[in-house]
ZADO-1210 file (C-alpha; in nm, 4 decimals, padded with zeros to 6 digits):
<atoms>
<atom x="01.3603" y="03.3341" z="02.0386" code="UNK" pos="1"/>
<atom x="01.1402" y="03.2707" z="01.7499" code="UNK" pos="2"/>
<atom x="01.2414" y="03.5951" z="01.5823" code="UNK" pos="3"/>
<atom x="01.6023" y="03.4978" z="01.5996" code="UNK" pos="4"/>
<atom x="01.5130" y="03.1558" z="01.4438" code="UNK" pos="5"/>
<atom x="01.3477" y="03.3305" z="01.1522" code="UNK" pos="6"/>
<atom x="01.6497" y="03.5516" z="01.0973" code="UNK" pos="7"/>
<atom x="01.8887" y="03.2705" z="01.1174" code="UNK" pos="8"/>
<atom x="01.6932" y="03.0500" z="00.8644" code="UNK" pos="9"/>
<atom x="01.6412" y="03.3323" z="00.6160" code="UNK" pos="10"/>
<atom x="02.0073" y="03.4275" z="00.6461" code="UNK" pos="11"/>
<atom x="02.1225" y="03.0590" z="00.5620" code="UNK" pos="12"/>
<atom x="01.8995" y="03.0454" z="00.2656" code="UNK" pos="13"/>
<atom x="02.0009" y="03.3737" z="00.1200" code="UNK" pos="14"/>
<atom x="02.3759" y="03.3381" z="00.1851" code="UNK" pos="15"/>
<atom x="02.4074" y="02.9782" z="00.0644" code="UNK" pos="16"/>
<atom x="02.3823" y="03.0793" z="-00.3026" code="UNK" pos="17"/>
<atom x="02.6821" y="03.3120" z="-00.2781" code="UNK" pos="18"/>
<atom x="02.8898" y="03.0462" z="-00.1091" code="UNK" pos="19"/>
<atom x="02.7940" y="02.7838" z="-00.3584" code="UNK" pos="20"/>
<atom x="02.8548" y="03.0167" z="-00.6489" code="UNK" pos="21"/>
<atom x="03.2057" y="03.0960" z="-00.5374" code="UNK" pos="22"/>
<atom x="03.2950" y="02.7317" z="-00.5374" code="UNK" pos="23"/>
<atom x="03.1706" y="02.6850" z="-00.8865" code="UNK" pos="24"/>
<atom x="03.2723" y="02.7827" z="-01.2424" code="UNK" pos="25"/>
<atom x="03.3345" y="03.1551" z="-01.2660" code="UNK" pos="26"/>
<atom x="03.0809" y="03.1715" z="-01.5614" code="UNK" pos="27"/>
<atom x="02.7996" y="03.0447" z="-01.3411" code="UNK" pos="28"/>
<atom x="02.4878" y="03.2658" z="-01.3411" code="UNK" pos="29"/>
<atom x="02.3383" y="03.4163" z="-01.0248" code="UNK" pos="30"/>
<atom x="01.9593" y="03.4760" z="-01.0470" code="UNK" pos="31"/>
<atom x="01.6730" y="03.6300" z="-00.8342" code="UNK" pos="32"/>
<atom x="01.3346" y="03.5122" z="-00.8857" code="UNK" pos="33"/>
<atom x="01.0485" y="03.6938" z="-00.7048" code="UNK" pos="34"/>
<atom x="00.6997" y="03.5579" z="-00.6821" code="UNK" pos="35"/>
<atom x="00.3578" y="03.6553" z="-00.5604" code="UNK" pos="36"/>
<atom x="00.0782" y="03.3999" z="-00.5300" code="UNK" pos="37"/>
<atom x="-00.2841" y="03.4152" z="-00.4322" code="UNK" pos="38"/>
<atom x="-00.4942" y="03.1070" z="-00.3576" code="UNK" pos="39"/>
<atom x="-00.8420" y="03.0440" z="-00.2561" code="UNK" pos="40"/>
<atom x="-00.9868" y="02.6901" z="-00.1562" code="UNK" pos="41"/>
<atom x="-01.3535" y="02.6053" z="-00.1661" code="UNK" pos="42"/>
<atom x="-01.6061" y="02.3234" z="-00.1980" code="UNK" pos="43"/>
<atom x="-01.6568" y="02.0170" z="00.0231" code="UNK" pos="44"/>
<atom x="-01.3469" y="01.9823" z="00.2464" code="UNK" pos="45"/>
<atom x="-01.1731" y="02.2563" z="00.0369" code="UNK" pos="46"/>
<atom x="-01.0997" y="02.0027" z="-00.2301" code="UNK" pos="47"/>
<atom x="-01.0925" y="02.2758" z="-00.5068" code="UNK" pos="48"/>
<atom x="-00.8317" y="02.5542" z="-00.5281" code="UNK" pos="49"/>
<atom x="-00.7894" y="02.8399" z="-00.7698" code="UNK" pos="50"/>
<atom x="-00.4975" y="03.0705" z="-00.7810" code="UNK" pos="51"/>
<atom x="-00.2916" y="03.3140" z="-00.9700" code="UNK" pos="52"/>
<atom x="00.0986" y="03.3598" z="-00.9598" code="UNK" pos="53"/>
<atom x="00.3108" y="03.6462" z="-01.0887" code="UNK" pos="54"/>
<atom x="00.6794" y="03.5950" z="-01.1240" code="UNK" pos="55"/>
<atom x="00.9880" y="03.8067" z="-01.2306" code="UNK" pos="56"/>
<atom x="01.3053" y="03.6457" z="-01.2996" code="UNK" pos="57"/>
<atom x="01.6444" y="03.8500" z="-01.3043" code="UNK" pos="58"/>
<atom x="01.9814" y="03.7069" z="-01.4412" code="UNK" pos="59"/>
<atom x="02.3168" y="03.8402" z="-01.3132" code="UNK" pos="60"/>
<atom x="02.5275" y="03.6250" z="-01.5470" code="UNK" pos="61"/>
<atom x="02.8760" y="03.7586" z="-01.6094" code="UNK" pos="62"/>
<atom x="02.8222" y="04.0835" z="-01.4138" code="UNK" pos="63"/>
<atom x="02.5235" y="04.1946" z="-01.6252" code="UNK" pos="64"/>
<atom x="02.1897" y="04.2320" z="-01.4605" code="UNK" pos="65"/>
<atom x="01.8879" y="04.1935" z="-01.6734" code="UNK" pos="66"/>
<atom x="01.5136" y="04.0760" z="-01.6479" code="UNK" pos="67"/>
<atom x="01.5275" y="03.7251" z="-01.8192" code="UNK" pos="68"/>
<atom x="01.1577" y="03.6327" z="-01.7892" code="UNK" pos="69"/>
<atom x="00.8150" y="03.7364" z="-01.6600" code="UNK" pos="70"/>
<atom x="00.4972" y="03.5383" z="-01.6441" code="UNK" pos="71"/>
<atom x="00.1434" y="03.5160" z="-01.5016" code="UNK" pos="72"/>
<atom x="00.0141" y="03.1715" z="-01.4092" code="UNK" pos="73"/>
<atom x="-00.3533" y="03.1092" z="-01.3383" code="UNK" pos="74"/>
<atom x="-00.4124" y="02.7686" z="-01.1999" code="UNK" pos="75"/>
<atom x="-00.7011" y="02.5344" z="-01.0711" code="UNK" pos="76"/>
<atom x="-00.6487" y="02.2271" z="-00.8430" code="UNK" pos="77"/>
<atom x="-00.8547" y="01.9316" z="-00.7190" code="UNK" pos="78"/>
<atom x="-00.7687" y="01.7062" z="-00.4396" code="UNK" pos="79"/>
<atom x="-00.9041" y="01.3675" z="-00.5571" code="UNK" pos="80"/>
<atom x="-00.7926" y="01.1944" z="-00.2341" code="UNK" pos="81"/>
<atom x="-00.6230" y="01.3102" z="00.0876" code="UNK" pos="82"/>
<atom x="-00.2904" y="01.1968" z="-00.0775" code="UNK" pos="83"/>
<atom x="-00.3572" y="01.2788" z="-00.4510" code="UNK" pos="84"/>
<atom x="-00.3928" y="01.6246" z="-00.6156" code="UNK" pos="85"/>
<atom x="-00.4506" y="01.7139" z="-00.9815" code="UNK" pos="86"/>
<atom x="-00.3638" y="02.0546" z="-01.1174" code="UNK" pos="87"/>
<atom x="-00.3579" y="02.2485" z="-01.4284" code="UNK" pos="88"/>
<atom x="-00.1823" y="02.5714" z="-01.4956" code="UNK" pos="89"/>
<atom x="-00.1256" y="02.7913" z="-01.7937" code="UNK" pos="90"/>
<atom x="00.1495" y="03.0533" z="-01.8338" code="UNK" pos="91"/>
<atom x="00.1404" y="03.3831" z="-02.0269" code="UNK" pos="92"/>
<atom x="00.5224" y="03.4458" z="-02.0357" code="UNK" pos="93"/>
<atom x="00.7444" y="03.7176" z="-02.1764" code="UNK" pos="94"/>
<atom x="01.1007" y="03.5763" z="-02.2263" code="UNK" pos="95"/>
<atom x="01.3926" y="03.8187" z="-02.2794" code="UNK" pos="96"/>
<atom x="01.5461" y="03.6330" z="-02.5781" code="UNK" pos="97"/>
<atom x="01.2601" y="03.3959" z="-02.6996" code="UNK" pos="98"/>
<atom x="00.9722" y="03.6604" z="-02.7087" code="UNK" pos="99"/>
<atom x="00.6225" y="03.5775" z="-02.5959" code="UNK" pos="100"/>
<atom x="00.5272" y="03.2172" z="-02.4782" code="UNK" pos="101"/>
<atom x="00.2342" y="03.0253" z="-02.3750" code="UNK" pos="102"/>
<atom x="00.3078" y="02.7256" z="-02.1344" code="UNK" pos="103"/>
<atom x="00.0459" y="02.4537" z="-02.0534" code="UNK" pos="104"/>
<atom x="00.1168" y="02.2631" z="-01.7402" code="UNK" pos="105"/>
<atom x="-00.0986" y="01.9611" z="-01.6169" code="UNK" pos="106"/>
<atom x="00.0392" y="01.7683" z="-01.3102" code="UNK" pos="107"/>
<atom x="-00.0321" y="01.5164" z="-01.0429" code="UNK" pos="108"/>
<atom x="00.1079" y="01.5170" z="-00.6822" code="UNK" pos="109"/>
<atom x="00.1158" y="01.2288" z="-00.4505" code="UNK" pos="110"/>
<atom x="00.2059" y="01.2749" z="-00.0808" code="UNK" pos="111"/>
<atom x="00.2301" y="01.0890" z="00.2431" code="UNK" pos="112"/>
<atom x="00.2756" y="01.2286" z="00.5909" code="UNK" pos="113"/>
<atom x="00.4716" y="01.0642" z="00.8771" code="UNK" pos="114"/>
<atom x="00.4769" y="01.2687" z="01.1928" code="UNK" pos="115"/>
<atom x="00.6262" y="01.6102" z="01.1268" code="UNK" pos="116"/>
<atom x="00.7554" y="01.4826" z="00.7763" code="UNK" pos="117"/>
<atom x="00.5680" y="01.4982" z="00.4437" code="UNK" pos="118"/>
<atom x="00.6988" y="01.3074" z="00.1550" code="UNK" pos="119"/>
<atom x="00.5634" y="01.4177" z="-00.1961" code="UNK" pos="120"/>
<atom x="00.6253" y="01.3215" z="-00.5666" code="UNK" pos="121"/>
<atom x="00.5000" y="01.5584" z="-00.8422" code="UNK" pos="122"/>
<atom x="00.4895" y="01.4560" z="-01.2066" code="UNK" pos="123"/>
<atom x="00.4508" y="01.7668" z="-01.4351" code="UNK" pos="124"/>
<atom x="00.4197" y="01.7879" z="-01.8105" code="UNK" pos="125"/>
<atom x="00.5167" y="02.1314" z="-01.9512" code="UNK" pos="126"/>
<atom x="00.4392" y="02.2111" z="-02.3115" code="UNK" pos="127"/>
<atom x="00.5761" y="02.5582" z="-02.4204" code="UNK" pos="128"/>
<atom x="00.4570" y="02.7369" z="-02.7445" code="UNK" pos="129"/>
<atom x="00.6833" y="03.0001" z="-02.8720" code="UNK" pos="130"/>
<atom x="00.4649" y="03.2689" z="-03.0591" code="UNK" pos="131"/>
<atom x="00.7711" y="03.4242" z="-03.2227" code="UNK" pos="132"/>
<atom x="00.9149" y="03.1010" z="-03.3858" code="UNK" pos="133"/>
<atom x="00.5833" y="02.9045" z="-03.4042" code="UNK" pos="134"/>
<atom x="00.7564" y="02.6128" z="-03.2393" code="UNK" pos="135"/>
<atom x="00.6610" y="02.4092" z="-02.9302" code="UNK" pos="136"/>
<atom x="00.8611" y="02.1815" z="-02.7008" code="UNK" pos="137"/>
<atom x="00.7404" y="01.9463" z="-02.4118" code="UNK" pos="138"/>
<atom x="00.9344" y="01.8502" z="-02.1024" code="UNK" pos="139"/>
<atom x="00.8532" y="01.6170" z="-01.8169" code="UNK" pos="140"/>
<atom x="00.9456" y="01.7246" z="-01.4776" code="UNK" pos="141"/>
<atom x="00.9716" y="01.4820" z="-01.1829" code="UNK" pos="142"/>
<atom x="01.0112" y="01.6363" z="-00.8453" code="UNK" pos="143"/>
<atom x="01.0721" y="01.4425" z="-00.5218" code="UNK" pos="144"/>
<atom x="01.0217" y="01.6643" z="-00.2021" code="UNK" pos="145"/>
<atom x="01.0682" y="01.6371" z="00.1766" code="UNK" pos="146"/>
<atom x="00.8900" y="01.8804" z="00.4077" code="UNK" pos="147"/>
<atom x="00.9676" y="01.9018" z="00.7816" code="UNK" pos="148"/>
<atom x="00.7431" y="02.0966" z="01.0004" code="UNK" pos="149"/>
<atom x="00.9372" y="02.2396" z="01.2785" code="UNK" pos="150"/>
<atom x="00.7447" y="02.1646" z="01.6094" code="UNK" pos="151"/>
<atom x="00.5987" y="02.4523" z="01.8033" code="UNK" pos="152"/>
<atom x="00.6766" y="02.7035" z="01.5277" code="UNK" pos="153"/>
<atom x="00.5157" y="02.8350" z="01.2032" code="UNK" pos="154"/>
<atom x="00.8161" y="02.7282" z="01.0066" code="UNK" pos="155"/>
<atom x="00.8428" y="02.4299" z="00.7590" code="UNK" pos="156"/>
<atom x="01.1768" y="02.3419" z="00.5958" code="UNK" pos="157"/>
<atom x="01.1948" y="02.1636" z="00.2641" code="UNK" pos="158"/>
<atom x="01.4442" y="01.9962" z="00.0317" code="UNK" pos="159"/>
<atom x="01.3663" y="01.8720" z="-00.3212" code="UNK" pos="160"/>
<atom x="01.5204" y="01.7205" z="-00.6407" code="UNK" pos="161"/>
<atom x="01.3655" y="01.7640" z="-00.9786" code="UNK" pos="162"/>
<atom x="01.5054" y="01.6313" z="-01.3097" code="UNK" pos="163"/>
<atom x="01.3775" y="01.7533" z="-01.6425" code="UNK" pos="164"/>
<atom x="01.3263" y="01.5008" z="-01.9310" code="UNK" pos="165"/>
<atom x="01.3570" y="01.6840" z="-02.2615" code="UNK" pos="166"/>
<atom x="01.1114" y="01.6500" z="-02.5616" code="UNK" pos="167"/>
<atom x="00.9718" y="01.3196" z="-02.4234" code="UNK" pos="168"/>
<atom x="00.7569" y="01.2444" z="-02.7253" code="UNK" pos="169"/>
<atom x="01.0644" y="01.2364" z="-02.9520" code="UNK" pos="170"/>
<atom x="01.2757" y="01.0540" z="-02.6958" code="UNK" pos="171"/>
<atom x="01.0260" y="00.7743" z="-02.6938" code="UNK" pos="172"/>
<atom x="01.0255" y="00.7355" z="-03.0676" code="UNK" pos="173"/>
<atom x="01.4122" y="00.7156" z="-03.0413" code="UNK" pos="174"/>
<atom x="01.4172" y="00.4533" z="-02.7732" code="UNK" pos="175"/>
<atom x="01.5567" y="00.6540" z="-02.4888" code="UNK" pos="176"/>
<atom x="01.4941" y="00.9590" z="-02.2746" code="UNK" pos="177"/>
<atom x="01.6935" y="01.2864" z="-02.2991" code="UNK" pos="178"/>
<atom x="01.7927" y="01.4178" z="-01.9582" code="UNK" pos="179"/>
<atom x="01.8029" y="01.7937" z="-02.0017" code="UNK" pos="180"/>
<atom x="01.8888" y="01.9380" z="-01.6509" code="UNK" pos="181"/>
<atom x="01.8304" y="01.8906" z="-01.2819" code="UNK" pos="182"/>
<atom x="01.7238" y="02.1207" z="-01.0078" code="UNK" pos="183"/>
<atom x="01.7928" y="02.1013" z="-00.6215" code="UNK" pos="184"/>
<atom x="01.5944" y="02.3107" z="-00.3822" code="UNK" pos="185"/>
<atom x="01.6483" y="02.3998" z="-00.0192" code="UNK" pos="186"/>
<atom x="01.4220" y="02.6516" z="00.1599" code="UNK" pos="187"/>
<atom x="01.1705" y="02.7401" z="00.4334" code="UNK" pos="188"/>
<atom x="00.8023" y="02.8296" z="00.4479" code="UNK" pos="189"/>
<atom x="00.7189" y="03.0818" z="00.7244" code="UNK" pos="190"/>
<atom x="00.3727" y="03.1665" z="00.8306" code="UNK" pos="191"/>
<atom x="00.3800" y="03.5436" z="00.8969" code="UNK" pos="192"/>
<atom x="00.0025" y="03.5787" z="00.9706" code="UNK" pos="193"/>
<atom x="-00.3218" y="03.3869" z="00.9372" code="UNK" pos="194"/>
<atom x="-00.3222" y="03.4074" z="00.5554" code="UNK" pos="195"/>
<atom x="00.0289" y="03.5198" z="00.4655" code="UNK" pos="196"/>
<atom x="00.3393" y="03.3197" z="00.4008" code="UNK" pos="197"/>
<atom x="00.6925" y="03.4007" z="00.3114" code="UNK" pos="198"/>
<atom x="00.9204" y="03.1316" z="00.1468" code="UNK" pos="199"/>
<atom x="01.2794" y="03.2145" z="00.0702" code="UNK" pos="200"/>
<atom x="01.4778" y="02.9150" z="-00.0976" code="UNK" pos="201"/>
<atom x="01.7732" y="02.8368" z="-00.2880" code="UNK" pos="202"/>
<atom x="01.7857" y="02.6526" z="-00.6299" code="UNK" pos="203"/>
<atom x="02.0836" y="02.4931" z="-00.8003" code="UNK" pos="204"/>
<atom x="02.0110" y="02.4247" z="-01.1634" code="UNK" pos="205"/>
<atom x="02.2748" y="02.2027" z="-01.3511" code="UNK" pos="206"/>
<atom x="02.2516" y="02.1292" z="-01.7286" code="UNK" pos="207"/>
<atom x="02.3207" y="01.8022" z="-01.8952" code="UNK" pos="208"/>
<atom x="02.4283" y="01.7108" z="-02.2479" code="UNK" pos="209"/>
<atom x="02.2202" y="01.5047" z="-02.5091" code="UNK" pos="210"/>
<atom x="02.3533" y="01.1854" z="-02.3523" code="UNK" pos="211"/>
<atom x="02.2258" y="01.2666" z="-02.0052" code="UNK" pos="212"/>
<atom x="02.5674" y="01.3531" z="-01.8541" code="UNK" pos="213"/>
<atom x="02.6474" y="01.6551" z="-01.6588" code="UNK" pos="214"/>
<atom x="02.8056" y="01.9076" z="-01.8952" code="UNK" pos="215"/>
<atom x="03.1006" y="02.0718" z="-01.7110" code="UNK" pos="216"/>
<atom x="03.1335" y="02.3091" z="-02.0192" code="UNK" pos="217"/>
<atom x="02.8123" y="02.4890" z="-01.9371" code="UNK" pos="218"/>
<atom x="02.7363" y="02.7274" z="-01.6475" code="UNK" pos="219"/>
<atom x="02.5153" y="02.6312" z="-01.3636" code="UNK" pos="220"/>
<atom x="02.2243" y="02.8539" z="-01.2326" code="UNK" pos="221"/>
<atom x="02.2234" y="02.9634" z="-00.8750" code="UNK" pos="222"/>
<atom x="01.8888" y="03.1123" z="-00.7775" code="UNK" pos="223"/>
<atom x="01.7734" y="03.3105" z="-00.4798" code="UNK" pos="224"/>
<atom x="01.3903" y="03.2407" z="-00.4972" code="UNK" pos="225"/>
<atom x="01.1526" y="03.4578" z="-00.2884" code="UNK" pos="226"/>
<atom x="00.7923" y="03.3939" z="-00.2700" code="UNK" pos="227"/>
<atom x="00.5079" y="03.5824" z="-00.0890" code="UNK" pos="228"/>
<atom x="00.1906" y="03.3769" z="-00.0705" code="UNK" pos="229"/>
<atom x="-00.1646" y="03.4764" z="00.0251" code="UNK" pos="230"/>
<atom x="-00.3947" y="03.1949" z="00.1132" code="UNK" pos="231"/>
<atom x="-00.7575" y="03.3186" z="00.1303" code="UNK" pos="232"/>
</atoms>
């Protein structure tokens, strides 16, 4: 029974992008992101966590397949309170069109659990330094997420929404915030073994113009995002 449930959930998550893309602009991009993560918690009550992430991103826009980005992301996190976590990450990234990049990512996550549901809000600031052009940019990412732990199973489903606020420092000086794009997430996290997790999910990424409005002239991104996670 549980095996059939896993297959059904994975099939829904993997098929959904194809269905969504067929209903969108023919110029929309289909992407596959594959990620491997390793995390280790330690300290009193396991409040500290260190980890490393490796991610490949492939783009299938207009029938052409190519690797658009690859990065490695070490991280360190500290749980200040049961409902508050601070984290700092740094990316060493190779971007297909922009060359080598460094990304600096501090963030704070607040969460609250109600029964089998967990509600979380994450505020992330991401500063990107482009080595090739010697330029940098900063965006704020504000993600709201709902997790649902399916009773009597190792499966947790999640839904999330995350807007990107572009070049926030410049926006403040100009008196308004520039809304860059928005992401919608839907997926599941499946515990395969004691320390091994598999998370397939679908991401829709929609772009907005400088006035913060959805730009129908641009293509959307439809992402199949596969993560294999080891928690030591």
